[in-house]
N, C-alpha and C positions, 0 to 999 in steps of 0.2 A: 616401502608403499611408492608406486609409479604415478606420477602426475603427467596428464599428456592432454593437449588441446584435442577435442573431439571433432572430428569431420563426417563420420558416419553414425548417425545418432538415432537410437531407436527412443522415440519420444516417451514411451510408457515406462522404459527402464529408466529413464533420465528423471522423469518425475517422480518417480518411486524413492528417490534419493535427495529430491529438492525439498528445502525446509521451507518453502513460502510459494505463493502464486507469482510473486515477482522474481523467482528463480525457475519458473516452469519453462518449459520449451516452448509452449504457446506464448508465453510473454517474449520470449526472444524473437519469435516471429513477428509480435507487435513491433518491437523495436527495430528490426529490419525493414518493416513497412514504414517506419517514421525515421527513416534515413539513419540509422545508428549502424556501426559494425558490431557485431555480436560474436563473443568468444565463448564457446562451451567448453568446460574443463571437466574432465573425470579424474579422481584417484581410485587407483587400483591396487588390490591386493592379489597379485598373481592376475588371474583372468577375471576376478571378480570385482565389479564396480561398487566401490564403498560410499564415495561422496561426489556431489556434483557441485558446481560453480558455473553461474552464468554471468560473464562479465561484459558491458557495453562500453564501446570506445567514443568519446565525445570531443569535438573540436573545441579550443578556445578561441572565441570569434576575435578576428583581426590578428591572429597570430600563427605561426605553425605548430603550437603545442596541442598537447590533446591532455585528457583527464580519462582515466579508467574508473567506472563505476559500478560497485557490486552491491546491490541492495538486498536487505533481509536473507543474507546467506547464513550459513553455519558459520561458528567461529573459526577463522582459519587458523591453522596449526602453523609451526615455524616451517614446515616444509612446503605449505601453500604459500607462505608469504616469499619464501627463497623464489618459488616458481613465479610468482608474479613479478618479483624483482628482475629475473632473468628475462622474463617475457616483455617487461617495459625496455630494457635496455636498447640504446639505437632508435627508439620510434617516437622521440620527443614527448613522451609521457610524463607529465611533471609529477602526479601522484595517483594513488589508486584511493579513491573514496569508498571505505567500508562501512556498510550499515547493518551489521550482523545482527540476529535475533537472539545469540545465546549471552551468556554472562559476560561482563566487561572485560577487555583484554588485559592478560598480564604482560607486561613488555618481555619479548624474548631477548635473549642477551645478544645475539647478533643483530638484531633488527631495531633494538631500542633506541637508536638515533634516527630512525626512519619514522616512528610512530609520533604523531601528532593529534591534539584533539581537532575535531573536524572543522575546516574552515568554513563550509557551505553544505550543512546536512541538510537533505531533502525531505528526510521522513522523520516525524516526531519520534523521540526516544521512549515514550509511553503509550500504552493503549489500554482498553478496557475489554476484558473478556467475561463472556456470560457462560456459565456452565449449562449446558444443553442435557445433562444426563440427569434430569428431574422430571417430575410430572409437571403438566400444565398448570395444575393448582400452585406447586411450588415455585415455577417460574413467575407466576402472577404474583404469588406472596412476596417474591425477592424485589420486586418492583416497589418504589415508593408510593405513598398515597395518590400523589399527584399523577403519576403515569398510569396507575390502575385506574383512576378516575377518567383518564383522557382516552385511554382504551375503550373503555366501556362506552363513553360519550359517543366516541366516533361510531361505533357500532350501533348505538342507538340512533343516530342521526341518520343512518343508512350508507356511510362510507363502505364501498366495496373494494376489496384487495383481489386483483387478478394477476398471476404469473402471466407475462407476455414476452416470451424469447422469442419474437418475431421481428420482420421489418417494421411492423407499425409499432411495436412496443419499443424498437431502437429510436425511431424517430419521435415518439412521445418522450422517452426518457431525454433524449437530446434537447428537445424545446424546453423542456422543464427545467433541464440542469443549466443551459444557456441564460434562461431567465434568473436563475438564482444566482449565477455569478455574476449578472449585472446588477442585480438588486444588493448584492453583497460586496461589490466592487473587488471581485476576485477574478484574477486573469487565469482562468483554466486553460486547457488544452482545447485544441479546436476539433471540429467535427470529423476531420479525416483520422484523427489520433484516435478519438472514441469510437469511430466505426472499426478502425483495426482492432482495437480491443474487443469489441463485441463480436466481429467475424472471427477472429482467431480462437478467442477463448471458448465461443460455443463449439467449436469443432470437437473439443473434449469434455463438453458439458460442463465446463467450469464456471460459467458466468449464468446468471439468473436475473432477470427483470422483474421487479414488482411494480404495480401502478396501482395508485389509489384513484378510485372515480366517486365522484359525488355529482348527482343530478346529471348522470350521464356525460359528465365532464372530467378528464384525468387533471387531477389537481396537484399530485405528488409521486416521485417515483425514485426507486432506489436501484443500483446495480450491486448484485451479489457475487462473489466467487466462492466456490465449493472447491477446496483443495485440501487434500490429506484427510484429516480428521476435523478440520475447521471449516466454517463458513465465515467469510470476511465481508465487511461492509466498506467497500472505498469510496463510493459515489452515490450521490442523492441531491435531491432538491424538491421545494415546492414553490407553487405560484402564488401570488399575492392574494388571488381570489380564495374565499373560503377558509381563510387561515383558522378560524375560529372552530372548524369541526375537527380540528386534531388529527387529520390524516397521518402525518408523520409518526405519531406515537403507535397508531394501527399498522402501520407499516414495519416498525420494528418488532412489533409483536407477531406479526406474520413471517417476519425473518427468523425469529426464534422457532415458530412451528415449522418453517419449510426446514430448517436444519435438522431439527428431529425427524422429520419424515425422509430426509436423505441419510438419517443414520450417523450424523455427525455428532461430535462430542461437545462443541463449544462455538459460539459466535464471538470473531474477533472484531471490534468496532474500529479497527484499523489506526485509529491517531486519537490522543488526548494529551492533555496536560497532565502534571501529576495531581495526585490527591489534594495537596496543600498548594495553591496557587493564587496568583494576582487576578481577583475576580474584575478588573477592568482590561485584563488582557483580551485583545480580538479573539482567541480560542476559548475564552472562559465560557461563552453560551453553549457552544457545543459540547463541551467538557461535562458541564452540569446536566445537559440533556441527557447524554449518554449514561451519565451517573444514575440517573433516575431509573434505569431498568436494571439495577442490581446486579452489575457486573464487579469483577474484581479489578482494580488497579494493578498494571504489570508493568515492570521495567524492562525494555527490549534493549538489551545489550548496550553496547557504548558506540556512537559514531566516532571513527577515526580515520585519519588519513595516514597513507604509507608513502611517504616522500621520497622520489628518485632525483629530482632536481631542485635543490634547496634555493637557489637563487630566482628562478622563475617562480617558484612556491611562494617566497616571500612577496613578490610585486603582485602575485595572484591575490593573496590575502588583501594587501592593501587595495586594490581595484574592488575587491568584493565588498570592503567595508565602506568604501566611498559609495558604492552603488547603493548600499542599503541605506547610508544616510541621506543621499540624494532622493530615494524614493520616499523615505519618512518626512522629508521636508517638505515635498511636492504631492503627497498622497492627500 
């Protein structure tokens, strides 16, 4: 198996082997627009492309060091870990942060001294996935009684769901997302970042924006990614007004219907706590909300670091822990 950095890329061929929208060619274009160095890698059997990996290079503030980030990739083989080890050599890259979608890694004999539990994972290790290969009646029956009631209640109240993959739709989504971040005291990405996502992902029809309207006012919105055989729900939000009409429940229901219309097999709700979790955790609310739609809790691989420079990595972990402590104390 030959592994090499790709310079001349066929986006369709690359995406056919990508494991997740965060590994898609379009996502790489997003990261380039948000000032990241993007490295596309292909694994070949002769002239046949077999696997793809997309890596981004991130600077550690106020230092000469860097980090490699590989989100939601396939589980790397020993050959791929060796390639990344060679790639990092001489570039002041402290470690590669892997967040694969496959089964937890088994330490490879040559690399076992490089592998550590993730110092600063970006993505949750659990998600909830809804099987869309069912009838509408079966999908509705799989929801819990509260979700079913809220879906029908929103319909009775006259909430309307519109797909708006337009400039107007993006602006509505952004304003609602911004208001949600402020209400939840969550520091999301800025508008330029989200515009890059919308513009790049829609070039290949990956993203879809659904907006909930009530009394001629947009009150909630979600952005979805259609990739491979799945629909993904990474972003969403709602306004404080008209919370009682349960628009978010109807939006998720319409996301299921959209996935079926697109011929997709499942809806991945992107992130979740595990099925047994602390009810006081900040993520508990949205975990229980997602649970109400009858999906299956799924463990997504194991986040781990491949360490190249042990001493800077030691200080990086200390700095990360101190930053978490300060944020907790002053939040």
